[in-house]
N, C-alpha and C positions, 0 to 999 in steps of 0.2 A: 264781183266786188267783195263778197263774203270770203272768198279764198284769199284775197289780198290781205284782209284784216287778220285772217288766221295765220298767214305767213308772217305778219308783223309780230304776232303773239309768240311765235316760235323762235324768232331770230335770236334773242339773248342766249338761249341754251345752245343753239347751233353754233354761235360764235366761239364757244369754248374749243371748237375743233378747227376753226378757220385761221389761216395765216393772216397776219396784219402787219402794217408798217408801224403801228403804234406799239410801243413796248408793253407787254402784258405784266403790269405791276401796279401797286398802289401809287397814286399820284397825289401830291399835296394840293390844297385848294388853289394855290397860286399857279401850279402847273396845269390844273384843269382849266382855269381861266385863260391862261396863255394859249392852251391848245384850242379852246373854243374860239378865241379871237383870231387865231391863225386860220382855222377852217373857214370862218366867216369871211375873212379878207381874201382868201385864196379862191373862194367859190361863190362869188356874189350872185351868180345866176340861179343857184339851187339852195343857197344857205342864207339864213337870216338869224342873227344873234340878238336876243333882247332879254332884258331883265324884268322879272315879274315883281321885284321888290328886294328888300334887304333882310338879312338875319338880325338877331338882337345885337350882335357885335358890329353890324353894318356891312357885312359881306354881301355882295350881289348874288341873287338867286338867278343864275344864267340859264336860259333856255335856248337851244339851237333848233330852229325849224328848218326842215329839209323838204324840198319839193320843187316842182316847176314854177310855182308861184309862192315862194317861201314867205313873202311879206304880208299876204292877205288871203282871205278865204276865197275859194273859187267854187261857184255853184256846181254840185255834182262830184266834188272832190272831198272825200271824208277826212276828218281831222282825227289823228291818233296821238295819244299822249303816253309818254313813259316818265315815271318818277322813280328815283332811287335815293338811298341814303337818308330816308326819313328818320331812321334811328342812326345816330352818328357813328356808332360802333358796328353797324352792319354795312360792310364796305364793298362786298363783291359786286353789288348792283351797280355802283358808280363805275367800277372797272369795266363791266360788261357794256354799259351804255356808251362809254368812250370808244370801246372796240366797235360797237354798232355804228357809231358815227363814222369811224375810220373806214369800215368795210362798205358802208352805203355809199360814201363819197368816192372812195377808191374804185368800187365796182362800177359806179356810174361813169367815171372817167375812162374806165377800160371797156365801156360798152357791154358790160355783163348783163345778161337778160334779166336776172332776178332783181338787180338794183334798178335798172331802167324801168321795169314793170312797177316796182313799188313807188319810186319817186315821180313817175309820170302819172300815177293814178291816186296817190294819197299825199297828204301833208302831215309830216311826222314831227311832233314836238318832243324834245328830249331835255329833261331836267336831271342832270347827273347827280346833283346833291341838293336835297331840300334842307339838310341840316349841316352846313359847313362848320358851324361853331362846335357842334357835338363831335364832328370828325376830328377837329383840331385838339380836342381834349381827350379823345379816346385812348384808352390804355387797357390792355387785356392780358391776363395771365390765366392760369388754370383754375384759380379760385374766385377771381373778382374782375369786373370790368366796369369802366366808366365811359361816358360819351354817348350813351343811348339817348339822353335827354338834350334839350337845347340849353342855351346859356342860362336861362331862368330856371332850369331844373324841371322842365315840363316835357312830358311825353307827347310829342306832336301828333301821334297817332291816336290820341285820346282827347284832342282839343278841338275837333271839328263839331259843327252842329249835328244833332241826331235827327235823322229823317223821320223817326217815329215819335218825337217829343211833342209835336203839335205846334201849330203856328203861333198861338198865344204865348206859349212858354218860350218859343224861340225869340219872339219879339222882346221878351223880358231880359234876354241875355245881352249884355253890353258887348258889342263886337270889339270894342277897344280892349277888352279883357282877354281876347284871344291873342295868342302869340303872333309875333310879327310874321313868322314863316307861314303860319296858317292863314292869316289875313291875306298874305300875298297869293297863296294858292286859290283861296276863295275868289279873289279878284280876277285871277287868271281864268277860272272856270266860268265866270260871268262874261268874260271877254270872248272865249272860244266855245264852239259847240262840238265837244268831243263825242264821237260815237262809240269809242272803246278805249280803254286805258289799261296799263299794266303798272303795278306798283311793286318794285322789287325789294324784298326783305332778305335777311339772313336768319337762319334758325331751322325750324322744321322744314323738311323736304316735302313740300306739298303745294298744290295749286288750290287756293281757297277762293270761292266764288260767293256772290251775294245771296241773301243778305247777311249782315253781321249782327243785327239787332232785330227786335220785333216789338209790336204793341199787343201781342197776344190775340190777334185777330185772324182773319181768314188766310193770311200769308203763312201761318204755321201749319206744316204738313209733316207728320211723322217725326217730330223733333227738330225739323229744319225750319228755317224761315226763308221761303222761296219767293223769288221775284217773278214777274210775268214772263221773263225770258229765261226761266230756269232750264229748259231743255237746251237752249243755245249755250248757256254758261257751262252746263255739264259737258256738252260736246267739246267746247273749247278747252276746258280743263283737262279732260281725258286725252285729247289730242296732244296737248302740251306734255302731260305726265308720261305718255307713252313715247314721246320723242326724246325725253330725258334718259340719261343712262341708267338711273336707278329709281327715280321718283315713282314710277308706276308700280313698283313692288310694295310700296306702302311701308317701308322700313322706318321704325321710330325707336326712340330710346326705350329702355326696359320698363320704365314707369308710365308709359303712355300707351293709349290704344292705337292699333294700326289704322292707317288711312287706306280704305279700299280703293284700288286703282291709283293711289297717290293723290286723291283729290278730297276736298271736304266743303260742305256748306259752312260758311263762316259762323253762323249762329249755332249750328250743331256742334262745331268744334268748341267754341265758348262764346257766350254773348258778349258783345262789345259795343258800347255806344260812343259816339263822337269819333268814329274812325273815318279816315279819308276815303275808304273804298266805297264810292257811290253815294255816301250820305250827303255830300255837299254839292256835287256836280249835277245831280239829276240823271246821270248816266252811271251804269254799273261798271265796276272795275274788277278784273280778275287779278288777284294778288298772288304773285309768284315768289316763292320762298326758296332759298338755297342755303346749303352749307358749303 
């Protein structure tokens, strides 16, 4: 089962070299919605489309679940979650997740072993865009970009509860003050028990693994904030980075330090509270970043 989860982790980068019937380009939010609706209608035996909520502007946050029992959890079948486009102007992730859907469904219909193995033994949830409003407003040139934040000007990757803040402090936080997209994901995490997740960003070419924050306790080791599953996450991150064309080389911009093997502990990279990666779900998330 662990090899299946590792395969799921590697799929987005491998899809860059796979042929697909879906055109490899940026798609509008309307096109994404139409594609997901089409896949759901055409594949009722392995696909289930559902919305976890709405963005500030009222756009649906669509998730496509794929598997032999796509509508409900099956004992012994692990739940895996992909999220992309949390920052509206980081768009490659949403393209890759649409390609992933296309290849998984197409491979299953063609009786390809890799797809049959994954869909027969895991239930895969795919949220191509967590920030559709930001995507709509995104505009990038060499000097300036907009669209990173949601409609309210909030960075969604800084708006989640902090796992190290303490229960009392968390109870004092009015959940209604959290952004609509964040509340939707929190509700989603309460509904499903994900054993592993991948959050696709754009920017640094690195696989970042938990933790991203710390309370200064025993979890801090050598400048890192390590989870109980630190060895597992390092193994997953290295496997991913060495499957990537260049990530494992640790190349970075001139003003940054290199990433050894193309991976980093999140806290050792830079401390960050309120991040989606594992802080709210109770399960740790390997954050995959691309340029």
